[in-house]
C-alpha positions in Angstrom: -13.1 -21.2 12.1 -9.4 -20.8 11.6 -7.7 -18.1 9.6 -4.9 -20.4 8.5 -7.3 -23.1 7.4 -4.9 -26.0 8.4 -4.6 -25.3 12.1 -6.9 -27.0 14.5 -8.6 -25.0 17.3 -6.3 -26.8 19.8 -3.2 -25.8 17.8 -4.3 -22.2 17.8 -4.6 -22.3 21.6 -1.3 -24.3 21.9 -2.9 -27.2 23.8 -3.5 -30.9 23.0 -6.9 -32.2 22.2 -6.8 -34.1 25.5 -6.1 -30.9 27.6 -8.3 -30.3 30.6 -10.7 -27.4 30.7 -8.4 -25.7 33.2 -5.4 -25.9 30.9 -7.5 -24.7 28.0 -8.7 -21.6 29.9 -5.1 -21.0 31.2 -3.7 -21.1 27.6 -6.5 -18.8 26.4 -5.8 -16.2 29.0 -2.1 -16.2 28.3 -2.7 -15.8 24.6 -5.1 -13.0 25.2 -2.6 -11.2 27.3 0.1 -11.7 24.7 -1.9 -10.7 21.6 -4.4 -8.2 22.9 -4.5 -5.2 20.4 -4.1 -2.7 23.3 -0.7 -4.2 24.1 0.7 -3.3 20.7 -1.1 -0.1 19.9 2.2 1.9 20.2 3.9 -0.3 17.6 1.9 0.9 14.6 -1.0 -0.1 12.5 0.6 -3.2 11.0 1.2 -4.8 14.4 -2.2 -3.6 15.7 -4.0 -5.3 12.7 -2.0 -8.5 13.2 -3.0 -8.5 16.9 -6.7 -7.9 16.0 -6.7 -10.8 13.6 -4.8 -13.1 16.0 -7.2 -12.3 18.9 -10.2 -13.1 16.6 -8.6 -16.4 15.7 -7.9 -17.2 19.4 -11.4 -16.3 20.5 -13.0 -18.4 17.7 -10.8 -21.4 18.6 -11.6 -21.0 22.3 -15.3 -20.8 21.6 -15.2 -23.9 19.4 -13.1 -25.9 21.9 -15.4 -24.9 24.8 -18.5 -25.9 22.8 -17.0 -29.3 22.1 -16.0 -29.7 25.8 -19.5 -28.8 27.0 -21.4 -30.9 24.4 
């Protein structure tokens, strides 16, 4: 799943398809810190909604990448 349709799961996470599991987890954690809805709650509903959508996209991409890595 990708909200944009054209981005790969690796693109969403900002890593290459040859990235190690450690690098993937590191990128995921950094993105979660950056886009977590609680971090932007003071900026208003528009930013909060963007963060919620972005974190869903990040979580879906991470799940897909980890499934491929563990397959």
